[in-house]
N, C-alpha and C positions, 0 to 999 in steps of 0.2 A: 516220976517213973524211976524204978530201981533196975539197975542192970545186974545180972548175976556174974560173978567172977568165975571164969573157967581157968583153972590152973594149966600151965603148960605141961605137956608130957615130957618125959626124960629126953626123948629124941629131939623134940622142938627146943628144949633148953640147951642141949649140947650144940645144935645147929646155930642157935643164936650166939652162944659164947664163941663158937668157931669163927663166925662172921666178924664178931667184934675183935677177936685176936688178929684175924687177917687184916682188918682195917687199920689197926694200930701198927702192925708190921709194915704195911704199905706206906702209911704216913711217915714212919721212921725211915724207910728206904728212900722215899721221895726227898726227904729232907737231906739225907746223906748224899744222894745224887746231886742235888742242888748245890750243896757245899763243895762237892768234889769238882763240879763243873766251874763254879766260881773260883776255886783254888787254882785250877789250871789256867783260867783267864788272868788271874792276878799274877801268877808266876810268869807267864809269857809277856804280859804287858809291863811288868816291872823290869824285865830284862831289856825289852825293846825301847822303852821311853825313859827309864831311870838308870839304866846300866847296873842294876842290882840283880844278882843271881840268888834267888830265894830257894831254901830247901823245901822239900815237900811238906814237912811238918810246919814250917813257918807260913807257907802259903795257905795251908789248911787252917791254921790258927787265925790268920787274917780273914779268911773266908767266913769262919764262924763269927768273928767280931763284926764283919760287915752285915751279916744276917741280924745280929743283935741290934746294930745301929739302925737298920731299916725298920725293925720292929718298934724301936723307941720313937723314931721319927714319924711313924704312922699315927701315934697317939699324942705326941708332945714334941716340944723343942728338944734337940739334942746337940750337945757341944762336941765338936770333933776337929781334928787338924788335917790339913791337906798339905802334902809335900809337892812343891812345884818341881818342874824338871831341872831347875838350877840348884835345887837342894834346900831352898828356904821353905819354912812352914808357915801356913796361914791358919789362924784359929777362926772357926766358923760356928755359928749357931744356925742350924737348919731344921726344917720340918717337912713332912709330907701330908699334914693334916688337911690342907685345903686342895690337895691334888685333884680330887673328884670334882670340886666346885669349879676349878679353873679349866680343866680339860675334858669335863663331861663323862669321865669314866674312872673307875677305881684304879689305883696303882697296882699293877701286876709286875712282880719282879721277874726278870728274865736273867737267869744265872750266867748266860753266855754273853750278856751285854757288858761292855767295858766301862760304860758310863752310868752314873747314878744321878737322877734329877733330884733337886732339893730346892725349897724355898728359903733363901737367905733372909733371916729375920732383920738383920741390920741394913742390908742393901735394899730390902723390900722388892726383890724380883726373883724369878725363877732362873736357876743356873744348873749346870751339870758339872760333875767332877769325875775324874778317872778313879775307878774303884781301887786300882793298884796304888794310887797316890794317897789314900786315906792312911793316916798314921795313928797308931794306938800306943798307950802306955809309956814305958820308960824311953822309948826311942824318939819321943817328941822333943824337939829343940825349938822353942818359941823365939821368934824374932820380933 
């Protein structure tokens, strides 16, 4: 059987393109809102538990880095450092690849959650860490 190809009219094409543009804008806005919420949580939690007052720019930078870390952990192991409340840092290799297998549902990130679950590859158990305690880049002092 052959099907005939019916081209879209100009109106249909414009409507399709408009919907696609709106979807991209919505996805971009959702991502921005997610990062903004996470930045506010990081800023508040850092002040309450670590005695650190973060600027808005620093908290936004950390929020973007946490998003990237979660994306990496969904597909593979990721190395990151955790700062304890006493100031020492702990190097960790964690993953979220087996989350659905263990908990029976996929991992949905909640930007207003102060904690991040992860499977510690070395300890071989599920743990959580404070999102504000995750340290990136040059500020890492390994012990």
